[in-house]
C-alpha positions in Angstrom: 79.5 86.4 103.4 75.5 85.9 102.0 74.1 86.4 99.6 71.7 89.1 100.4 75.2 91.4 102.6 76.5 90.8 98.9 74.1 92.1 96.8 73.7 94.6 100.0 77.3 96.0 99.3 77.1 96.5 95.9 73.7 98.7 95.9 76.0 100.5 98.7 79.1 101.6 96.4 76.7 102.1 93.6 75.0 104.4 95.5 77.6 105.8 97.0 79.6 106.6 93.9 76.8 108.0 92.0 76.4 110.9 94.4 79.9 111.7 95.4 80.2 111.9 91.4 76.8 114.7 91.6 78.0 116.6 93.6 82.0 117.0 91.9 80.0 117.3 89.0 77.2 120.1 90.1 80.9 121.7 91.7 82.3 121.7 88.3 79.6 122.4 86.1 78.2 125.4 88.0 82.3 127.2 88.2 82.4 126.5 84.5 78.7 128.3 83.7 80.3 131.5 86.7 83.6 131.4 84.6 81.5 130.9 81.4 79.4 133.7 82.1 82.1 136.3 83.6 85.5 135.4 82.1 87.0 135.8 84.8 89.5 132.6 86.5 90.1 131.1 83.5 91.1 127.2 84.7 95.6 127.0 85.6 97.4 123.5 85.2 95.6 122.5 88.6 92.3 122.8 88.0 92.3 120.8 84.3 94.2 117.8 86.6 91.9 118.1 89.0 88.7 118.1 87.0 90.9 115.1 84.5 91.2 113.2 87.5 87.4 114.1 88.9 86.3 113.2 85.3 88.4 109.5 85.5 86.5 108.8 89.0 84.2 109.3 87.6 84.0 107.6 84.5 85.6 104.6 87.2 82.0 104.5 89.0 79.7 104.4 85.4 82.0 101.2 85.3 82.0 99.8 87.6 77.9 99.3 88.1 78.5 96.9 85.3 82.1 95.3 86.3 82.4 96.2 89.9 86.3 94.9 89.8 87.3 97.7 87.1 85.0 100.3 87.2 86.8 99.8 91.4 89.8 99.5 90.1 90.0 102.9 88.2 88.1 104.5 90.7 90.6 103.6 93.8 93.7 104.4 91.6 92.2 108.0 90.5 90.7 107.9 94.3 94.6 107.7 95.6 95.8 110.1 92.5 94.1 113.0 93.5 94.1 111.9 97.4 98.0 112.5 96.2 97.3 115.8 94.5 95.3 117.7 97.2 97.7 116.8 98.9 100.8 118.2 97.1 98.6 121.4 95.6 97.0 122.5 99.7 98.2 125.2 101.2 98.4 124.7 105.2 95.1 122.1 105.7 96.1 118.8 103.5 95.0 116.6 105.7 91.2 118.0 105.2 91.9 118.6 101.0 93.3 115.0 101.2 90.0 113.8 102.4 87.4 116.4 100.8 89.6 115.3 97.3 89.6 111.8 97.1 88.4 110.8 100.7 84.6 109.9 98.7 86.1 108.2 95.5 88.4 106.4 98.0 85.2 104.9 99.4 83.2 104.4 97.0 85.8 102.2 94.6 87.0 99.8 98.2 83.4 99.2 98.2 83.3 98.3 94.9 86.4 95.8 95.0 85.0 95.3 98.7 81.8 93.9 96.0 83.3 92.6 93.1 86.0 90.4 95.6 82.8 88.6 97.2 80.5 88.0 94.4 83.7 86.2 93.6 83.1 84.6 96.1 79.9 83.5 95.8 80.2 81.7 92.2 82.6 79.9 93.5 80.6 78.4 96.5 
Protein backbone atom coordinates (compact mmCIF):
# COMPACT_ATOMS: atom_id res chain seq x y z
CA UNK A 1 0.00 0.00 0.00
CA UNK A 2 1.37 3.38 -0.90
CA UNK A 3 2.03 6.04 1.68
CA UNK A 4 -0.81 8.22 0.32
CA UNK A 5 -3.33 5.39 0.65
CA UNK A 6 -2.21 4.68 4.21
CA UNK A 7 -2.58 8.37 5.10
CA UNK A 8 -6.00 8.52 3.46
CA UNK A 9 -7.21 5.47 5.40
CA UNK A 10 -5.93 7.01 8.64
CA UNK A 11 -7.81 10.23 7.90
CA UNK A 12 -11.01 8.35 7.08
CA UNK A 13 -10.72 6.38 10.33
CA UNK A 14 -10.17 9.58 12.31
CA UNK A 15 -13.13 11.40 10.76
CA UNK A 16 -15.50 8.44 11.04
CA UNK A 17 -14.52 8.04 14.68
CA UNK A 18 -14.83 11.75 15.42
CA UNK A 19 -18.26 12.01 13.80
CA UNK A 20 -19.60 8.87 15.49
CA UNK A 21 -18.21 9.96 18.85
CA UNK A 22 -19.69 13.45 18.47
CA UNK A 23 -23.12 12.08 17.58
CA UNK A 24 -23.20 9.75 20.58
CA UNK A 25 -21.93 12.49 22.89
CA UNK A 26 -24.63 14.84 21.60
CA UNK A 27 -27.31 12.20 22.22
CA UNK A 28 -26.10 11.48 25.76
CA UNK A 29 -25.66 15.13 26.70
CA UNK A 30 -29.04 16.16 25.31
CA UNK A 31 -30.78 13.24 27.02
CA UNK A 32 -28.96 14.00 30.26
CA UNK A 33 -30.00 17.65 30.16
CA UNK A 34 -33.62 16.76 29.43
CA UNK A 35 -33.70 14.22 32.26
CA UNK A 36 -31.98 16.61 34.67
CA UNK A 37 -34.42 19.43 33.89
CA UNK A 38 -37.57 17.31 34.01
CA UNK A 39 -36.43 14.98 36.79
CA UNK A 40 -38.07 12.08 34.97
CA UNK A 41 -36.60 8.77 33.92
CA UNK A 42 -33.41 8.51 35.94
CA UNK A 43 -30.92 6.27 34.15
CA UNK A 44 -31.21 2.63 35.03
CA UNK A 45 -28.46 0.04 35.02
CA UNK A 46 -28.84 -0.44 31.25
CA UNK A 47 -28.34 3.27 30.63
CA UNK A 48 -25.28 3.37 32.86
CA UNK A 49 -23.72 0.35 31.11
CA UNK A 50 -24.49 1.82 27.70
CA UNK A 51 -22.97 5.18 28.65
CA UNK A 52 -19.88 3.46 30.05
CA UNK A 53 -19.32 1.45 26.88
CA UNK A 54 -19.77 4.51 24.68
CA UNK A 55 -17.35 6.52 26.83
CA UNK A 56 -14.77 3.73 26.53
CA UNK A 57 -15.22 3.74 22.74
CA UNK A 58 -14.83 7.52 22.59
CA UNK A 59 -11.69 7.38 24.74
CA UNK A 60 -10.38 4.73 22.32
CA UNK A 61 -11.05 7.07 19.40
CA UNK A 62 -9.12 9.86 21.11
CA UNK A 63 -6.20 7.51 21.81
CA UNK A 64 -6.29 6.24 18.22
CA UNK A 65 -5.51 9.72 16.88
CA UNK A 66 -1.98 9.24 18.23
CA UNK A 67 -1.66 5.46 18.68
CA UNK A 68 -3.80 3.79 16.03
CA UNK A 69 -3.18 0.21 17.13
CA UNK A 70 -3.94 0.72 20.82
CA UNK A 71 -6.90 3.03 20.21
CA UNK A 72 -8.27 0.85 17.42
CA UNK A 73 -8.15 -2.17 19.71
CA UNK A 74 -10.02 -0.29 22.45
CA UNK A 75 -12.64 1.01 20.02
CA UNK A 76 -13.13 -2.42 18.44
CA UNK A 77 -13.47 -4.15 21.82
CA UNK A 78 -15.95 -1.51 23.04
CA UNK A 79 -17.88 -1.82 19.77
CA UNK A 80 -18.15 -5.59 20.13
CA UNK A 81 -19.31 -5.12 23.73
CA UNK A 82 -21.89 -2.57 22.53
CA UNK A 83 -23.12 -5.03 19.89
CA UNK A 84 -23.51 -7.80 22.46
CA UNK A 85 -25.18 -5.43 24.93
CA UNK A 86 -27.61 -4.19 22.25
CA UNK A 87 -28.44 -7.74 21.21
CA UNK A 88 -29.12 -8.84 24.79
CA UNK A 89 -31.18 -5.80 25.79
CA UNK A 90 -33.03 -5.07 22.54
CA UNK A 91 -36.62 -6.11 22.20
CA UNK A 92 -37.77 -7.09 18.75
CA UNK A 93 -35.35 -5.46 16.33
CA UNK A 94 -32.11 -6.92 17.61
CA UNK A 95 -30.15 -6.63 14.36
CA UNK A 96 -31.00 -2.93 13.94
CA UNK A 97 -30.07 -2.27 17.58
CA UNK A 98 -26.74 -4.06 17.10
CA UNK A 99 -25.98 -2.14 13.89
CA UNK A 100 -26.89 1.21 15.41
CA UNK A 101 -25.17 0.75 18.77
CA UNK A 102 -21.93 -0.93 17.79
CA UNK A 103 -21.70 -0.78 14.00
CA UNK A 104 -20.31 2.74 13.57
CA UNK A 105 -17.74 2.24 16.32
CA UNK A 106 -16.82 -1.15 14.89
CA UNK A 107 -16.23 0.39 11.46
CA UNK A 108 -14.03 3.09 12.97
CA UNK A 109 -12.08 0.63 15.11
CA UNK A 110 -11.42 -1.70 12.20
CA UNK A 111 -10.28 1.21 10.04
CA UNK A 112 -7.86 2.28 12.78
CA UNK A 113 -6.50 -1.27 13.07
CA UNK A 114 -6.03 -1.57 9.31
CA UNK A 115 -4.37 1.84 9.22
CA UNK A 116 -2.03 0.80 12.04
CA UNK A 117 -1.12 -2.40 10.24
CA UNK A 118 -0.47 -0.52 6.99
CA UNK A 119 1.65 2.10 8.78
CA UNK A 120 3.80 -0.67 10.26
CA UNK A 121 4.21 -2.22 6.81
CA UNK A 122 5.34 1.15 5.45
CA UNK A 123 7.97 1.40 8.22
CA UNK A 124 9.35 -2.05 7.36
CA UNK A 125 9.74 -1.29 3.65
